[in-house]
N, C-alpha and C positions, 0 to 999 in steps of 0.2 A: 775490405771485402764485404760483400753481402753475406748474409747467413748461409746461402747455399753455395758458398765458396766460389763465387764468380766475382769478376773484378769490377769495381767502380771506375768511372771514367779517368780519374786522376791516376789510377793504378795502371791503366792502359798506357799512359804517358810514361810512367815509370818503367814499365816494360820496354817501351820503345827506346828511351834513353839508355837504360842499362844493357839491353840487348845489343845496341850499337857500340857501346863502350866495351862490351865483352870481347869483341874482335881485336881491338887495338886502342890505345889512348887516342883522344881526339881533342881538339880545342873546343872551349866552352861554346863559342859561336857556331862552330860546325855542328855540335851535338844539337843545339837549339834549332838550328836551320834544318838538320836532317829529320828531327822529330816533327817540326812544323810541316815540312814537305810531305813526309809520309802520311801523317794524320790528316791533313787537309785534303789529300788526294783520295783518302777512303771515306772520310765522313763529311767532307766539306769544311769550310772555315767555321770554327766554333771556339768562342772565348771560354765556354764552360770546360772544354776538354784541354785546350792549350794554355790555360791559365796556371799550371803547375810550374814552378821554378825548379831549375836544375840546381840552384843554390840550396834548395831544401834537401836535395839528395846529398849534397855535401855536409850539410848540417846534420844529417841523420847517419853520416859515416858510411853511405853507400858508394860514394865517389870521393876521390881526393885529388889534389893537385899533384902532378909528377914532381914539380919543384915546390915543395912545401913552403918555402919562403915566400913565394909569390901569392899564395892563397888563391882567391878567385879573381884577383885583379889582372888587368891587361890580357884578358882572353887566355886564361890559363890552360895548360895542357892537362886534361883529366884522365883519370883511370878508374876502373871498377875496383873496389876494395873486396876483400874476402867476404865482409858482411853483405856488400852489394851482390856478390855472386850467390849467396844464400838467398837473398831476396828475389833475384832474378829466377832462380830455380823454382821458389815458391810460386811466383807469378806466372811462369811457364806451365806449371802443374795445376793452375786453377781450372774451374769449370767455365763453360760458355753457356749463356742463357739463350733459350729459344723463345720466340721466334728471333732469327738473326735480324736485328735492327742496325742502326748506324754504328753504334758502339760496339755491338756484338760483332759485326763485320770487321771492325777495326781490330778487335781482340783476336779473332780468328786468323786475320792476316798477320798479326804480329806473332801468333803461335806458330804459324806456317813459316814465317821469315826467320825465326830464332829456334825452331824445332832442333836443328843440328847442334845446338848447345847443350842438349840433354844427352844422358847416356842412351845406348841402344834401347835398353829396357824402358827407360823414361819415355822415348820417342814412341815406342810401341804402346805404351800405356796412354799417352796423349792422343795418339791416332785412334785408338779404340774409344776413348772419351769423345772425340769428335764425331766418330761414326755413330755412337750411341745417341749423341745430341742430334744429329742429322736425321736419324731414324725416328727419333721422338717428334721433330719438326715435320717430317713426312706423314707420320701417323695423324698429327693434328690437321694437316692440309687434306688428307685423305677423308677424315671425318667431316670436315667442313664442306668438301666437295660433294660427299654422299648426301649431306643434309640439304643441299640446294640443287641437286640434279634434277633435271626437267624443269626447272624454273626458268622463265623467259629472261632474256638479257645475256650478258657475257661473262658473268661471275665464274662459272664453272670452267670456261675456256681459260680465263686468266689463272684460276687455281691450278688447272692442268699445266700451264706454263710454269708456274712456281714449282709444282711437284716434279716436273721433269729436271728442272734446275737442281732440286735437292737430290734426286736419284744420281744425277751426274756428279755431284759432289761426293755422295757415298762412293760411287764407283772409283772416283779419282783418289779418295782416301784409302780405299782398299788396295789399290794399285800401289800407292805410296808406302803402305804398310808392308807390302811384299817386297819392296826395294830397300827398306831400312834394315 
């Protein structure tokens, strides 16, 4: 993690794999395919992000093979370990950096995807964190738009578009918080 408790790209991949396995055991190839599919649809194909090996999760004791005799050979059936559940909880509780870039969008999507794995209090805390992060992003965009208001061109129009999107995200998160 970065010093501000936000995830680095490889930790986003860990979150994707551990979150997927938290629901039920899955074959190694299925976990790899699911992570690759989800990540590439959010960020686009990226070797920097997809380079993390699921084998490393096993080596660190975060996942293991259901049939311990087969190890990771022959497309082993994997499950998350207790240590993996603790790691997943930590990853889900991390901060999200603003502005939301490709990796930030991935982390935000993963947090929403696996939010239900936290306790109700944990879900509420994470939603509050995401609302606060979005409000910070909106304040930054408001300040930028104010600084260029009246300038020729289309920058302020574009910023207004972004600001509306962030306001919609805040409204959606507030509605989600009311449902959790």
